[in-house]
Biopython code that builds the backbone (N, CA, C, O; Angstrom):
import numpy as np
from Bio.PDB.StructureBuilder import StructureBuilder

atoms = [
    (1, "MET", "N", (59.826, -23.962, 33.141)),
    (1, "MET", "CA", (59.945, -22.823, 32.263)),
    (1, "MET", "C", (59.334, -23.144, 30.899)),
    (1, "MET", "O", (58.637, -22.310, 30.321)),
    (2, "LYS", "N", (59.591, -24.345, 30.384)),
    (2, "LYS", "CA", (59.016, -24.740, 29.120)),
    (2, "LYS", "C", (57.487, -24.769, 29.211)),
    (2, "LYS", "O", (56.784, -24.372, 28.282)),
    (3, "GLN", "N", (57.006, -25.241, 30.334)),
    (3, "GLN", "CA", (55.562, -25.340, 30.549)),
    (3, "GLN", "C", (54.939, -23.941, 30.561)),
    (3, "GLN", "O", (53.847, -23.751, 30.027)),
    (4, "GLN", "N", (55.611, -22.978, 31.154)),
    (4, "GLN", "CA", (55.083, -21.617, 31.210)),
    (4, "GLN", "C", (55.019, -21.011, 29.821)),
    (4, "GLN", "O", (54.038, -20.351, 29.476)),
    (5, "LYS", "N", (56.081, -21.233, 28.998)),
    (5, "LYS", "CA", (56.075, -20.711, 27.638)),
    (5, "LYS", "C", (54.939, -21.331, 26.832)),
    (5, "LYS", "O", (54.253, -20.650, 26.070)),
    (6, "ARG", "N", (54.753, -22.642, 27.015)),
    (6, "ARG", "CA", (53.696, -23.333, 26.289)),
    (6, "ARG", "C", (52.327, -22.788, 26.714)),
    (6, "ARG", "O", (51.456, -22.597, 25.866)),
    (7, "ASN", "N", (52.128, -22.539, 27.994)),
    (7, "ASN", "CA", (50.867, -21.993, 28.489)),
    (7, "ASN", "C", (50.629, -20.589, 27.932)),
    (7, "ASN", "O", (49.513, -20.238, 27.549)),
    (8, "ARG", "N", (51.692, -19.801, 27.896)),
    (8, "ARG", "CA", (51.554, -18.435, 27.372)),
    (8, "ARG", "C", (51.164, -18.470, 25.892)),
    (8, "ARG", "O", (50.289, -17.720, 25.459)),
    (9, "TRP", "N", (51.818, -19.346, 25.117)),
    (9, "TRP", "CA", (51.497, -19.454, 23.694)),
    (9, "TRP", "C", (50.069, -19.975, 23.496)),
    (9, "TRP", "O", (49.371, -19.546, 22.577)),
    (10, "THR", "N", (49.656, -20.865, 24.327)),
    (10, "THR", "CA", (48.294, -21.406, 24.232)),
    (10, "THR", "C", (47.275, -20.311, 24.540)),
    (10, "THR", "O", (46.282, -20.155, 23.829)),
    (11, "VAL", "N", (47.530, -19.565, 25.594)),
    (11, "VAL", "CA", (46.621, -18.468, 25.963)),
    (11, "VAL", "C", (46.617, -17.416, 24.869)),
    (11, "VAL", "O", (45.556, -16.929, 24.480)),
    (12, "LEU", "N", (47.795, -17.061, 24.369)),
    (12, "LEU", "CA", (47.898, -16.057, 23.322)),
    (12, "LEU", "C", (47.196, -16.549, 22.045)),
    (12, "LEU", "O", (46.461, -15.790, 21.413)),
    (13, "GLY", "N", (47.414, -17.792, 21.673)),
    (13, "GLY", "CA", (46.755, -18.359, 20.486)),
    (13, "GLY", "C", (45.250, -18.408, 20.649)),
    (13, "GLY", "O", (44.508, -18.112, 19.713)),
    (14, "SER", "N", (44.801, -18.780, 21.828)),
    (14, "SER", "CA", (43.361, -18.825, 22.095)),
    (14, "SER", "C", (42.750, -17.431, 22.021)),
    (14, "SER", "O", (41.686, -17.235, 21.433)),
    (15, "ALA", "N", (43.438, -16.468, 22.626)),
    (15, "ALA", "CA", (42.954, -15.089, 22.604)),
    (15, "ALA", "C", (42.899, -14.565, 21.175)),
    (15, "ALA", "O", (41.938, -13.901, 20.787)),
    (16, "LEU", "N", (43.925, -14.862, 20.403)),
    (16, "LEU", "CA", (43.966, -14.414, 19.009)),
    (16, "LEU", "C", (42.839, -15.069, 18.199)),
    (16, "LEU", "O", (42.204, -14.406, 17.379)),
    (17, "THR", "N", (42.593, -16.331, 18.417)),
    (17, "THR", "CA", (41.521, -17.041, 17.715)),
    (17, "THR", "C", (40.159, -16.448, 18.073)),
    (17, "THR", "O", (39.322, -16.220, 17.199)),
    (18, "ILE", "N", (39.949, -16.203, 19.351)),
    (18, "ILE", "CA", (38.681, -15.611, 19.796)),
    (18, "ILE", "C", (38.510, -14.223, 19.202)),
    (18, "ILE", "O", (37.417, -13.856, 18.770)),
    (19, "PHE", "N", (39.600, -13.446, 19.182)),
    (19, "PHE", "CA", (39.549, -12.095, 18.621)),
    (19, "PHE", "C", (39.167, -12.137, 17.143)),
    (19, "PHE", "O", (38.326, -11.355, 16.699)),
    (20, "VAL", "N", (39.777, -13.041, 16.381)),
    (20, "VAL", "CA", (39.476, -13.157, 14.950)),
    (20, "VAL", "C", (38.026, -13.572, 14.742)),
    (20, "VAL", "O", (37.337, -13.021, 13.884)),
    (21, "LEU", "N", (37.565, -14.535, 15.521)),
    (21, "LEU", "CA", (36.184, -14.985, 15.381)),
    (21, "LEU", "C", (35.188, -13.879, 15.717)),
    (21, "LEU", "O", (34.202, -13.688, 15.006)),
    (22, "LEU", "N", (35.446, -13.163, 16.787)),
    (22, "LEU", "CA", (34.537, -12.090, 17.177)),
    (22, "LEU", "C", (34.568, -10.930, 16.192)),
    (22, "LEU", "O", (33.532, -10.323, 15.922)),
    (23, "SER", "N", (35.725, -10.618, 15.660)),
    (23, "SER", "CA", (35.791, -9.512, 14.703)),
    (23, "SER", "C", (35.106, -9.895, 13.395)),
    (23, "SER", "O", (34.531, -9.037, 12.725)),
    (24, "ALA", "N", (35.162, -11.170, 13.026)),
    (24, "ALA", "CA", (34.479, -11.619, 11.821)),
    (24, "ALA", "C", (32.964, -11.559, 12.008)),
    (24, "ALA", "O", (32.236, -11.271, 11.058)),
    (25, "CYS", "N", (32.498, -11.817, 13.179)),
    (25, "CYS", "CA", (31.065, -11.761, 13.450)),
    (25, "CYS", "C", (30.554, -10.327, 13.471)),
    (25, "CYS", "O", (29.389, -10.076, 13.163)),
    (26, "ALA", "N", (31.403, -9.405, 13.824)),
    (26, "ALA", "CA", (30.978, -8.023, 13.979)),
    (26, "ALA", "C", (30.836, -7.316, 12.640)),
    (26, "ALA", "O", (30.086, -6.343, 12.554)),
    (27, "THR", "N", (31.516, -7.756, 11.604)),
    (27, "THR", "CA", (31.432, -7.070, 10.325)),
    (27, "THR", "C", (30.235, -7.587, 9.544)),
    (27, "THR", "O", (30.132, -8.777, 9.247)),
    (28, "VAL", "N", (29.347, -6.681, 9.224)),
    (28, "VAL", "CA", (28.159, -7.014, 8.469)),
    (28, "VAL", "C", (28.261, -6.295, 7.127)),
    (28, "VAL", "O", (28.435, -5.076, 7.091)),
    (29, "PRO", "N", (28.158, -7.020, 6.050)),
    (29, "PRO", "CA", (28.228, -6.346, 4.759)),
    (29, "PRO", "C", (27.023, -5.428, 4.583)),
    (29, "PRO", "O", (25.884, -5.836, 4.813)),
    (30, "THR", "N", (27.274, -4.211, 4.181)),
    (30, "THR", "CA", (26.195, -3.246, 3.997)),
    (30, "THR", "C", (25.995, -2.992, 2.521)),
    (30, "THR", "O", (26.925, -3.101, 1.721)),
    (31, "SER", "N", (24.784, -2.656, 2.176)),
    (31, "SER", "CA", (24.510, -2.327, 0.783)),
    (31, "SER", "C", (24.860, -0.858, 0.565)),
    (31, "SER", "O", (24.800, -0.060, 1.501)),
    (32, "PRO", "N", (25.216, -0.507, -0.630)),
    (32, "PRO", "CA", (25.578, 0.878, -0.900)),
    (32, "PRO", "C", (24.389, 1.812, -0.672)),
    (32, "PRO", "O", (23.239, 1.407, -0.844)),
    (33, "MET", "N", (24.658, 3.032, -0.292)),
    (33, "MET", "CA", (23.602, 3.995, -0.013)),
    (33, "MET", "C", (22.788, 4.318, -1.266)),
    (33, "MET", "O", (21.587, 4.570, -1.175)),
    (34, "LYS", "N", (23.426, 4.312, -2.421)),
    (34, "LYS", "CA", (22.695, 4.607, -3.651)),
    (34, "LYS", "C", (21.571, 3.606, -3.845)),
    (34, "LYS", "O", (20.453, 3.981, -4.197)),
    (35, "HIS", "N", (21.860, 2.355, -3.621)),
    (35, "HIS", "CA", (20.843, 1.314, -3.782)),
    (35, "HIS", "C", (19.692, 1.532, -2.805)),
    (35, "HIS", "O", (18.525, 1.384, -3.169)),
    (36, "ARG", "N", (20.018, 1.877, -1.588)),
    (36, "ARG", "CA", (18.967, 2.113, -0.584)),
    (36, "ARG", "C", (18.109, 3.299, -0.988)),
    (36, "ARG", "O", (16.883, 3.242, -0.884)),
    (37, "ARG", "N", (18.741, 4.376, -1.449)),
    (37, "ARG", "CA", (17.976, 5.565, -1.828)),
    (37, "ARG", "C", (17.063, 5.264, -3.008)),
    (37, "ARG", "O", (15.911, 5.696, -3.030)),
    (38, "MET", "N", (17.570, 4.528, -3.981)),
    (38, "MET", "CA", (16.758, 4.197, -5.136)),
    (38, "MET", "C", (15.584, 3.332, -4.722)),
    (38, "MET", "O", (14.476, 3.504, -5.232)),
    (39, "TYR", "N", (15.809, 2.418, -3.816)),
    (39, "TYR", "CA", (14.747, 1.541, -3.342)),
    (39, "TYR", "C", (13.674, 2.349, -2.625)),
    (39, "TYR", "O", (12.481, 2.133, -2.840)),
    (40, "VAL", "N", (14.100, 3.280, -1.771)),
    (40, "VAL", "CA", (13.148, 4.117, -1.036)),
    (40, "VAL", "C", (12.389, 5.002, -2.002)),
    (40, "VAL", "O", (11.175, 5.159, -1.874)),
    (41, "ALA", "N", (13.088, 5.587, -2.973)),
    (41, "ALA", "CA", (12.429, 6.447, -3.949)),
    (41, "ALA", "C", (11.440, 5.639, -4.780)),
    (41, "ALA", "O", (10.340, 6.110, -5.067)),
    (42, "ASP", "N", (11.820, 4.448, -5.160)),
    (42, "ASP", "CA", (10.949, 3.588, -5.937)),
    (42, "ASP", "C", (9.707, 3.239, -5.133)),
    (42, "ASP", "O", (8.596, 3.267, -5.663)),
    (43, "GLN", "N", (9.884, 2.912, -3.865)),
    (43, "GLN", "CA", (8.756, 2.583, -3.005)),
    (43, "GLN", "C", (7.854, 3.800, -2.830)),
    (43, "GLN", "O", (6.631, 3.666, -2.803)),
    (44, "SER", "N", (8.449, 4.985, -2.711)),
    (44, "SER", "CA", (7.679, 6.205, -2.543)),
    (44, "SER", "C", (6.823, 6.468, -3.781)),
    (44, "SER", "O", (5.659, 6.854, -3.665)),
    (45, "GLY", "N", (7.395, 6.260, -4.954)),
    (45, "GLY", "CA", (6.649, 6.436, -6.196)),
    (45, "GLY", "C", (5.499, 5.455, -6.303)),
    (45, "GLY", "O", (4.408, 5.815, -6.745)),
    (46, "LYS", "N", (5.737, 4.231, -5.906)),
    (46, "LYS", "CA", (4.677, 3.224, -5.937)),
    (46, "LYS", "C", (3.562, 3.596, -4.968)),
    (46, "LYS", "O", (2.380, 3.441, -5.275)),
    (47, "MET", "N", (3.951, 4.088, -3.794)),
    (47, "MET", "CA", (2.951, 4.482, -2.795)),
    (47, "MET", "C", (2.083, 5.616, -3.339)),
    (47, "MET", "O", (0.860, 5.586, -3.200)),
    (48, "GLN", "N", (2.716, 6.612, -3.957)),
    (48, "GLN", "CA", (1.953, 7.736, -4.499)),
    (48, "GLN", "C", (1.016, 7.278, -5.596)),
    (48, "GLN", "O", (-0.121, 7.741, -5.680)),
    (49, "SER", "N", (1.487, 6.369, -6.440)),
    (49, "SER", "CA", (0.657, 5.845, -7.516)),
    (49, "SER", "C", (-0.547, 5.093, -6.951)),
    (49, "SER", "O", (-1.668, 5.258, -7.430)),
    (50, "LEU", "N", (-0.312, 4.271, -5.935)),
    (50, "LEU", "CA", (-1.416, 3.519, -5.318)),
    (50, "LEU", "C", (-2.405, 4.448, -4.635)),
    (50, "LEU", "O", (-3.614, 4.225, -4.700)),
    (51, "GLN", "N", (-1.899, 5.490, -3.979)),
    (51, "GLN", "CA", (-2.794, 6.439, -3.316)),
    (51, "GLN", "C", (-3.656, 7.175, -4.343)),
    (51, "GLN", "O", (-4.835, 7.432, -4.101)),
    (52, "LYS", "N", (-3.065, 7.510, -5.484)),
    (52, "LYS", "CA", (-3.821, 8.177, -6.537)),
    (52, "LYS", "C", (-4.918, 7.256, -7.061)),
    (52, "LYS", "O", (-6.050, 7.691, -7.270)),
    (53, "GLN", "N", (-4.585, 5.985, -7.272)),
    (53, "GLN", "CA", (-5.583, 5.025, -7.738)),
    (53, "GLN", "C", (-6.721, 4.884, -6.733)),
    (53, "GLN", "O", (-7.886, 4.784, -7.117)),
    (54, "ILE", "N", (-6.382, 4.877, -5.460)),
    (54, "ILE", "CA", (-7.405, 4.762, -4.414)),
    (54, "ILE", "C", (-8.328, 5.983, -4.450)),
    (54, "ILE", "O", (-9.548, 5.845, -4.357)),
    (55, "ARG", "N", (-7.742, 7.181, -4.586)),
    (55, "ARG", "CA", (-8.563, 8.402, -4.650)),
    (55, "ARG", "C", (-9.503, 8.358, -5.847)),
    (55, "ARG", "O", (-10.678, 8.704, -5.727)),
    (56, "GLU", "N", (-8.990, 7.930, -7.010)),
    (56, "GLU", "CA", (-9.830, 7.856, -8.203)),
    (56, "GLU", "C", (-10.950, 6.838, -8.027)),
    (56, "GLU", "O", (-12.086, 7.090, -8.428)),
    (57, "LYS", "N", (-10.643, 5.710, -7.439)),
    (57, "LYS", "CA", (-11.676, 4.690, -7.214)),
    (57, "LYS", "C", (-12.720, 5.190, -6.215)),
    (57, "LYS", "O", (-13.910, 4.923, -6.382)),
    (58, "ASN", "N", (-12.290, 5.909, -5.182)),
    (58, "ASN", "CA", (-13.241, 6.458, -4.209)),
    (58, "ASN", "C", (-14.161, 7.473, -4.868)),
    (58, "ASN", "O", (-15.359, 7.502, -4.583)),
    (59, "ARG", "N", (-13.602, 8.323, -5.765)),
    (59, "ARG", "CA", (-14.433, 9.283, -6.482)),
    (59, "ARG", "C", (-15.459, 8.560, -7.356)),
    (59, "ARG", "O", (-16.625, 8.951, -7.408)),
    (60, "ARG", "N", (-15.023, 7.522, -8.030)),
    (60, "ARG", "CA", (-15.926, 6.754, -8.892)),
    (60, "ARG", "C", (-17.020, 6.075, -8.068)),
    (60, "ARG", "O", (-18.176, 6.023, -8.487)),
    (61, "ILE", "N", (-16.656, 5.563, -6.911)),
    (61, "ILE", "CA", (-17.652, 4.937, -6.018)),
    (61, "ILE", "C", (-18.681, 5.965, -5.576)),
    (61, "ILE", "O", (-19.877, 5.675, -5.562)),
    (62, "GLU", "N", (-18.231, 7.171, -5.213)),
    (62, "GLU", "CA", (-19.162, 8.219, -4.794)),
    (62, "GLU", "C", (-20.110, 8.591, -5.931)),
    (62, "GLU", "O", (-21.306, 8.794, -5.721)),
    (63, "GLU", "N", (-19.558, 8.676, -7.130)),
    (63, "GLU", "CA", (-20.376, 9.001, -8.291)),
    (63, "GLU", "C", (-21.432, 7.918, -8.536)),
    (63, "GLU", "O", (-22.600, 8.225, -8.780)),
    (64, "LEU", "N", (-21.019, 6.675, -8.471)),
    (64, "LEU", "CA", (-21.965, 5.576, -8.675)),
    (64, "LEU", "C", (-23.009, 5.513, -7.571)),
    (64, "LEU", "O", (-24.170, 5.197, -7.830)),
    (65, "GLU", "N", (-22.601, 5.812, -6.340)),
    (65, "GLU", "CA", (-23.566, 5.820, -5.234)),
    (65, "GLU", "C", (-24.610, 6.910, -5.424)),
    (65, "GLU", "O", (-25.790, 6.694, -5.148)),
    (66, "SER", "N", (-24.188, 8.079, -5.893)),
    (66, "SER", "CA", (-25.161, 9.153, -6.116)),
    (66, "SER", "C", (-26.108, 8.786, -7.256)),
    (66, "SER", "O", (-27.298, 9.094, -7.187)),
    (67, "GLN", "N", (-25.603, 8.135, -8.300)),
    (67, "GLN", "CA", (-26.467, 7.676, -9.385)),
    (67, "GLN", "C", (-27.457, 6.630, -8.877)),
    (67, "GLN", "O", (-28.625, 6.627, -9.268)),
    (68, "LEU", "N", (-26.984, 5.749, -8.010)),
    (68, "LEU", "CA", (-27.858, 4.722, -7.445)),
    (68, "LEU", "C", (-28.966, 5.354, -6.606)),
    (68, "LEU", "O", (-30.122, 4.937, -6.680)),
    (69, "GLU", "N", (-28.614, 6.353, -5.816)),
    (69, "GLU", "CA", (-29.629, 7.045, -5.007)),
    (69, "GLU", "C", (-30.672, 7.709, -5.907)),
    (69, "GLU", "O", (-31.866, 7.676, -5.609)),
    (70, "ALA", "N", (-30.219, 8.309, -7.004)),
    (70, "ALA", "CA", (-31.157, 8.945, -7.930)),
    (70, "ALA", "C", (-32.087, 7.899, -8.537)),
    (70, "ALA", "O", (-33.290, 8.129, -8.664)),
    (71, "LEU", "N", (-31.534, 6.764, -8.906)),
    (71, "LEU", "CA", (-32.380, 5.699, -9.460)),
    (71, "LEU", "C", (-33.362, 5.158, -8.434)),
    (71, "LEU", "O", (-34.491, 4.808, -8.777)),
    (72, "LYS", "N", (-32.940, 5.086, -7.180)),
    (72, "LYS", "CA", (-33.853, 4.630, -6.129)),
    (72, "LYS", "C", (-35.012, 5.601, -5.970)),
    (72, "LYS", "O", (-36.153, 5.177, -5.788)),
    (73, "LEU", "N", (-34.732, 6.904, -6.036)),
    (73, "LEU", "CA", (-35.789, 7.902, -5.927)),
    (73, "LEU", "C", (-36.767, 7.779, -7.087)),
    (73, "LEU", "O", (-37.979, 7.896, -6.905)),
    (74, "ILE", "N", (-36.238, 7.545, -8.265)),
    (74, "ILE", "CA", (-37.104, 7.368, -9.434)),
    (74, "ILE", "C", (-37.977, 6.138, -9.262)),
    (74, "ILE", "O", (-39.168, 6.180, -9.572)),
    (75, "ASP", "N", (-37.411, 5.048, -8.777)),
    (75, "ASP", "CA", (-38.163, 3.809, -8.594)),
    (75, "ASP", "C", (-39.206, 3.922, -7.484)),
    (75, "ASP", "O", (-40.220, 3.225, -7.533)),
    (76, "GLN", "N", (-38.993, 4.765, -6.500)),
    (76, "GLN", "CA", (-39.929, 4.895, -5.382)),
    (76, "GLN", "C", (-41.204, 5.599, -5.807)),
    (76, "GLN", "O", (-42.234, 5.407, -5.161)),
    (77, "ASP", "N", (-41.187, 6.385, -6.836)),
    (77, "ASP", "CA", (-42.343, 7.191, -7.211)),
    (77, "ASP", "C", (-42.792, 6.900, -8.648)),
    (77, "ASP", "O", (-42.806, 7.799, -9.488)),
    (78, "PRO", "N", (-43.155, 5.662, -8.926)),
    (78, "PRO", "CA", (-43.562, 5.345, -10.298)),
    (78, "PRO", "C", (-44.951, 5.887, -10.646)),
    (78, "PRO", "O", (-45.231, 6.126, -11.821)),
    (79, "GLY", "N", (-45.821, 6.085, -9.662)),
    (79, "GLY", "CA", (-47.179, 6.579, -9.902)),
    (79, "GLY", "C", (-47.190, 7.971, -10.491)),
    (79, "GLY", "O", (-47.967, 8.242, -11.407)),
    (80, "LYS", "N", (-46.369, 8.840, -10.002)),
    (80, "LYS", "CA", (-46.328, 10.211, -10.510)),
    (80, "LYS", "C", (-45.843, 10.250, -11.947)),
    (80, "LYS", "O", (-46.324, 11.048, -12.752)),
    (81, "GLN", "N", (-44.901, 9.397, -12.261)),
    (81, "GLN", "CA", (-44.387, 9.390, -13.624)),
    (81, "GLN", "C", (-45.450, 8.898, -14.602)),
    (81, "GLN", "O", (-45.561, 9.430, -15.706)),
    (82, "ARG", "N", (-46.229, 7.896, -14.218)),
    (82, "ARG", "CA", (-47.279, 7.381, -15.097)),
    (82, "ARG", "C", (-48.342, 8.449, -15.344)),
    (82, "ARG", "O", (-48.825, 8.606, -16.466)),
    (83, "LYS", "N", (-48.699, 9.174, -14.298)),
    (83, "LYS", "CA", (-49.715, 10.208, -14.436)),
    (83, "LYS", "C", (-49.241, 11.327, -15.356)),
    (83, "LYS", "O", (-50.016, 11.851, -16.156)),
    (84, "SER", "N", (-47.986, 11.687, -15.242)),
    (84, "SER", "CA", (-47.498, 12.790, -16.056)),
    (84, "SER", "C", (-47.374, 12.407, -17.522)),
    (84, "SER", "O", (-47.413, 13.282, -18.386)),
    (85, "PHE", "N", (-47.228, 11.134, -17.822)),
    (85, "PHE", "CA", (-47.099, 10.695, -19.199)),
    (85, "PHE", "C", (-48.371, 10.006, -19.718)),
    (85, "PHE", "O", (-48.349, 9.373, -20.774)),
    (86, "ASP", "N", (-49.450, 10.128, -18.989)),
    (86, "ASP", "CA", (-50.710, 9.497, -19.387)),
    (86, "ASP", "C", (-51.304, 10.281, -20.560)),
    (86, "ASP", "O", (-51.708, 11.431, -20.390)),
    (87, "PRO", "N", (-51.359, 9.675, -21.742)),
    (87, "PRO", "CA", (-51.836, 10.430, -22.910)),
    (87, "PRO", "C", (-53.326, 10.797, -22.817)),
    (87, "PRO", "O", (-53.747, 11.787, -23.415)),
    (88, "LEU", "N", (-54.125, 10.023, -22.084)),
    (88, "LEU", "CA", (-55.540, 10.342, -21.969)),
    (88, "LEU", "C", (-55.797, 11.608, -21.176)),
    (88, "LEU", "O", (-56.774, 12.310, -21.439)),
    (89, "SER", "N", (-54.958, 11.908, -20.229)),
    (89, "SER", "CA", (-55.177, 13.091, -19.412)),
    (89, "SER", "C", (-54.767, 14.356, -20.136)),
    (89, "SER", "O", (-55.165, 15.445, -19.723)),
    (90, "THR", "N", (-53.999, 14.257, -21.186)),
    (90, "THR", "CA", (-53.552, 15.449, -21.904)),
    (90, "THR", "C", (-54.391, 15.713, -23.153)),
    (90, "THR", "O", (-54.240, 16.747, -23.803)),
    (91, "MET", "N", (-55.271, 14.776, -23.482)),
    (91, "MET", "CA", (-56.091, 14.964, -24.696)),
    (91, "MET", "C", (-57.288, 15.878, -24.422)),
    (91, "MET", "O", (-57.867, 15.863, -23.336)),
    (92, "ILE", "N", (-57.627, 16.641, -25.393)),
    (92, "ILE", "CA", (-58.803, 17.528, -25.313)),
    (92, "ILE", "C", (-59.991, 16.776, -25.937)),
    (92, "ILE", "O", (-59.877, 16.250, -27.044)),
    (93, "PRO", "N", (-61.104, 16.727, -25.242)),
    (93, "PRO", "CA", (-62.251, 16.013, -25.822)),
    (93, "PRO", "C", (-62.756, 16.676, -27.113)),
    (93, "PRO", "O", (-62.822, 17.900, -27.222)),
    (94, "VAL", "N", (-63.097, 15.856, -28.045)),
    (94, "VAL", "CA", (-63.587, 16.341, -29.334)),
    (94, "VAL", "C", (-65.098, 16.498, -29.249)),
    (94, "VAL", "O", (-65.775, 15.621, -28.712)),
    (95, "LYS", "N", (-65.655, 17.622, -29.780)),
    (95, "LYS", "CA", (-67.107, 17.875, -29.736)),
    (95, "LYS", "C", (-67.735, 17.633, -31.048)),
    (95, "LYS", "O", (-68.947, 17.797, -31.192)),
]
sb = StructureBuilder()
sb.init_structure("model")
sb.init_model(0)
sb.init_chain("A")
sb.init_seg("    ")
for serial, (resi, resn, name, xyz) in enumerate(atoms, 1):
    if name == "N":
        sb.init_residue(resn, " ", resi, " ")
    sb.init_atom(name, np.array(xyz, "f"), 0.0, 1.0, " ", f" {name:<3s}", serial, name[0])
structure = sb.get_structure()
């Protein structure tokens, strides 16, 4: 009879210990919702700011590319520019 009581207490103690250990593992501390919302809002603001910067840089790149194309066209046709600014061709001969 003593042995049975001891076995029951051992089983009960073991079960209680396992229960406490498992319940401690199951509880995960959570951060408050306010903190999460602020973090998400902050990240959203940063994302919008970065996207705006990207759009502005893309516009500037397009502008510079169009200027570069214009300069390339000017450089490709230097003969016509020299002829149009040739002072000898615009002078009237003196009699």
